[in-house]
Steps between C-alpha positions, in 0.01 A plus 500: 500500500620569855863449394446733206373773731778449749767517232351825368495640852865409562580630152377838620725470806803422284420787263501732801832358620656551155374861495633561852845365415509708181406812695766433762764442233406835350460709816766338719772458239776616734404268786470198268804565280708216644221243478323619189580182311360278775182708533443500125547123508222474757281715280562266206415198716171664599413562137571136419275393787223717361527327163490164676183608678334563166542129431364422846200712411416253223524192722232259388403349834473593863816410686597597855867469404454783253326711763786456748759570232332826403479615864875438541569713192301787649691480828833524319382809312419668833840397641679673212331831579570468873870423462583782258299765688660400832846533348429845357370627834800366692749645252334842504502515881848356567856623501722394212690248712180296550386509139738220401336275759154581369618433145640161597175410675294604197709278271444206734126562510481533121683169463263342751193624309641379167557163663134494604401587144705212363345262752152613395576435134656161576191399698292512181705206376553315828129494579382468140325838495435537129345784304322480171564742217144481379196680625355179637156440636333589824424254773184293506366719780550813292331337200208395719469855629473637146245236399283580799509870421405456134168677444211432265219751444229234518604382846213583732561644842196394695553741784667833434474848640407749231698824531242728347720805454786304339259299286324812375829677432636204305183461295519867418861465383426200278186647347653841439520572127816678387660534159815315605602166647469538877659281765292468816641335810430375849800537732556365850700268723472125465178353636306826481242359260615662175422195289163445668403861432626472142304178434180652636524805276636309198207259496260793533636710212666257256194465276523870418817421303542329161789289627613425851762282667639428847865393534699414812852649469697443827870559565607215271337638187577389143387765246402259223292294744310812604432596138399145409256478790336829400463374142350174622235692694409760239531263202698564182460467125657187349513651152770758572841448342686361799667163438233431235600144422526411867159652566348291224648186657412580861165537664610551857515872575766472765722305264451771240605769746794294619638495146489877459798727561470758777462793261229310311308452824517874562371581151226238519366636829528858379298420188231321701453799732552792262138569402337383820421632845684262726576433867808300602572430867861431600460359849796515738749689284818581691752677284524781251699262279199269476284777353783621277533153350138481378366856473561523124235231449224731627374749240286803572189305398156655508425778743476367853749212465674410823789301638450432869771410756493359848839562658684550826723762342351843437798596286401235245150645471618859465769404250242331277266801513628815676156662461323222686387505863561154646222365722638417845247291699496579873547247776174365636342678794450312826137427411584393145771275641257338742245446222760325283616286792140399571458390140816289506494359855133415557236296323171665425180359642205394285369854533828626351598659832805456720458365852807628682554484874631825655825342623587397143442854378722645773786263411446553129517877525815477711672287236387738226719772650801305379357492146467881489233484231699283256244278322739212429593471867133504601412230245783276623399564861141412414611173338696409812215582737237324289655164593494580872159507664609552861619800693816310594570443131467872429723584796763261364505690170515836679793385714732473199308694238799606291618142450150385402456782248827412330431131443479386138170321434533375142218248518257775593622718212636785704841577636633658816511876529878498534538310174290751309665806653850360459459509121528879524827458689635253245433754225708775660829601336806410708555854630150523650506170688715617795303827515174307528630251756631785715141622550435192713723645770227749593229391747166358392237763416753780541561796275838492329644854486625576151798715587643260758438198279687656208797588720513141629488362146782730394713411802455131421615554143171388347470819293702511182709803413306776319505466124544872427637808669175659611379186675571401861483173691171623648359543150601144416345374824181691417494330162548160662210558737290622210562165331405306814184708536407458133541125543252513792753362748483811718225751570520874560369565851570869553549797272620850574265793532497554125367151443773445241816398683521179702604502866444136597419155365354179639480134404188287497527255789504196272752661266722555802461133596623404155788746534601351836486150356734591213734688733523195725568268205780726382634589847453864406411626847382374837214653697533457875143490634539338842748554786634144479829463682668258259409656169752422228569775247611367162406789274700814429191716558297513820182680599399513867122501559470430873570750781657241734748351256841459665750507220789402724350151536469434128742275314607705201668269249561747221637846433210743507431762235172643624332540839160670518328529838125564513421409859782478748539650846869436552798422284817365667797710399730199524338347190636779284855388581452149364642389165147437377417872519817655363380457140164676551394721208169606650402572857145631530383573856255779423190280487545374857533834684781342696680725746867501401781585737818677396703185569292311244553777245876462545472130418283573198768735374738202471278331238711628213293339222178682592325665210171572674457603863146566621474663843158669488327553835783342696546789743860573410636848576841484338713277282858397582784636290578143400205529262785586262578125483186443294652609172268275297190661652247604239196582716484635855149538639484701824145627480301568817816546706644833615850395412830684487720415203872458582793613290563138398200524268715691256695183413193317370590561139239261357206624705225605262191497724487673836160510669513694824314716747806687610556652842546861599873526442518386140574854392816495713626181340776567251651181359865528392414359157189500286603223266261256660201717432570587141326173408199554726174486311253533786507739794188490713489746790215560741363851496563736791735257677821594330673740270757411241815694431494627144866408458394138550217520248739649246681167487191284447516512123336162437185549706185370336249574776514817709249633750591819680328778693674836490454764765640802316398603150851623417632146555285371215690705245829356622353150507388517138858580400632174647643238263208266564271755336736527206509125442227282355487241779204611711193275484298639791520847656308654789576866574306670779546864600398603847249783540403467131809688388560554128714274284765661283516433127439126441671476162751245634218246531451490124823303453385201705392255233449217752304695762164324536372624837501865606347659809533877542365672808540876483425796274599448136587813299282568198623335183709236677268206429646489149819356649332182622665205322285289263606183683273578797253226593386640834476873582388657827475878540423632849454867595638605162291822478485486119282775353471379140318181406770227528315248282622627158855417613437189711281330241793495257701268726482179293565247778305657787274246674442664839433869568422655837432873532432594861482774760488814294737366237279680244342832594308570178126461444493308168660176388489329158609148405544504123387240248738208439734609780611321818525179291618275785355671807330240722460677833410867557465658843380857550498606865442838662511719189272753663480749212405250231138546388501379139663185366471397137589159355502488121396186313795264464690632800641255755412184302660273763364657820394239757479685832394856576512665842328834561521651848458842661430685176258735672401703194479224240131467422486181293686213341634601155273416208785334315541235769225303326746430219755344738364146482808348666413657836454235769509692825374846591588622848316817604574617853453813707297669227190719545172309530369661179788343309418156644130537423573540130664154500225320688352175367209316661436215258214361708299818454642595161656821635817633339683822576565758232860384446454125536481449123860622475635196684241222474645361176821411680459136604609386846492863611533549873408823675632609836302806602610645833297794621655787686465562869167653610330427168152353485485148353247512214204262507599336173807353668298300750547190285866483603628297791574736785456515873297819465138463397308745289605860464683602810751767575845347549788644695771285342573387146271225378614258229231394257563244226286497187531229235391561143 
């Protein structure tokens, strides 16, 4: 299996090399005219290698020779890119007399690479590296892993932690009676306890169904075997007309089913279930194709029939039933983790109690931090500790905890955490494998910033070209990360203020361990953790994680493609001159906050293959004009530096992402050409630190994200006439007018069919809201001074999920949200609308609302009556409102006291109130139940936060 994964990974590398060569042949036709035949020959060789890798992918046995062969193929693919790009740069920057020399050198290098390719192919014969044309079988270890994971509903788990919320939610889903076939599901990463939860609930509810069955699916599913197993469990009628003569001769049910054709199996199962209320559990289903292959066998049945999945892939669950709400069990809390460890690691006394010495508990809780609430890891840890009855034995386990957790223990009927988690990696399509492995570069327990990660992926070539004109590489990267998240390989750790968009991700510690293990096996990257003087670098990607690492002492034995520094105090400039660095595609120094001198910047500007250059927080003040050498640069990140951009920037014709906090003299910078910026899609400028010449903005016709603060109202009218506002490229736009000046006519916004985020700060003329494009997902209106109720217009926006009206954006006294409108709105924030005194919500309005913020609405007397119909509401945040408003929402369940408006929100489950009283208000007595430093009713001179839970 390891060879299969490695071949897929290298296949992705070769695909990227083929795409790169094709792009160069297209875009650099003049430079490559004389060697076009040789370059196309290389491209053909790469394609042939890719086909050969598909045979390697079906290798039937583990073989280190295959692994080494595949690594060599990947290195050659990288060499092809390096050689051609170097030639193009030298030709474009040389006089004609030198171009012949460069051409001769390129031919020699092409011949050398083709010689290496021939040697690689010959080695498959010389060293008897054979490849099978069949699908083959997995190794014994892989087969053992599947057998150990096979689940049976009658298996008893003696000691389990009952997740009451998840159990109740799942029971509710399975017992819900609907007039359709529903698919319920439990989704989560490997080892989270999905099957345990499913077994608990299945055994509790199965007798409410006429027929029930539990089938283990796995990655290696066979549709007819799944259908046959279901039929064996529910029973079937022998008298039906399927292979009648065979049925009369056979008594063994399995033999009967074996004789049936696939379509007969489908019809037989369908007939058995058609008039019955049934429950079928498909445990450990991985792919949409698995469900597609058997779904026709499941009829509607009686009301309340259910098919029930456990899966690591949320997309599978939602594909099977888009109307379902998959149950996602949480990780165990620290106390739940300790309780499970106690059950697994200690024997109970005759009184059914645990006798645990304090020092064991201290060590146990320390080791549990590594498990991060993952039940499988805790169970394996408990099994290890149960055989060690001394403190020294426990310390031995703690010393190398990761290795112990990843050991395969077949005789004890459980397997290492790494083995279970790696199944999710094995199931990834080839294009996601390098994206997943790249996540291991980031430090343990760190947040992985989305924007930077996507730019690094793109620079590496992991992201495939967009499939249609309106899509960008960032959109493709977003889709990739969505797949990784749906497969529970990555977790969302931070969202933006709307609660919709993602800002950062993280990996579970044990998932990261698995990622590092696979990356090491495949030589994908090398993490440098310690300042060892004789470290040997054999990977093309390096991540520095120690502040005292001295790179000049390392033995770099390969040509680098990526260098990411997280903790480093000094970086020797001399290293950048070495042959190992000249092929760098990515140089990311922004995580380390390393102070960079101008001399180092000059050396960086000689790295002609760079596609990504991250210089955040590095203290630079200016860039050298030789930045023009970096003609392959795609992303330049200069945030948190007051930097002056030189004229050489204008030659960066491929630059599409410029992130900068630009210095005072940007407005005086006039590049001789604007060609380089026509492709720019992102321009991020810090407010009040710079101004931008309008004649520069005129040329930025491909911008997708623009944030700008304008000092003079008359400049807005000119700005809205720019080509960027006539195109349909903008995705995100922030326009802020100083001193709340008035916008001109906003009709030009209506043409932006891709605009999803819009922030307008300034007065909006009456009637201009009608020009807001229907593509908007997030809308923020600040200081808009609108006199007419904006809701009749805004509620018609079909894709709107986030709406923020703030600081006198609406000056009227009445507001109405109409029935069946705002179909997708999830978050609504109303802040400082000081004239609003009556708000009406009609039944059926805002059917998807989850969060509502109300603040500083001084004249609003009560929550709207219609809010009681919004049953999707999960969080109500009421802050800086009059005390009389808060009193109407009070709820003291101990004394049976409810405020006048509490009934409007109490039907919303999991509802959370944040009631923040205003300064100088008296805290009412009924709030004394809340946790606060103040006691009783006391006058407060600063805001007091009170949390009430319904």
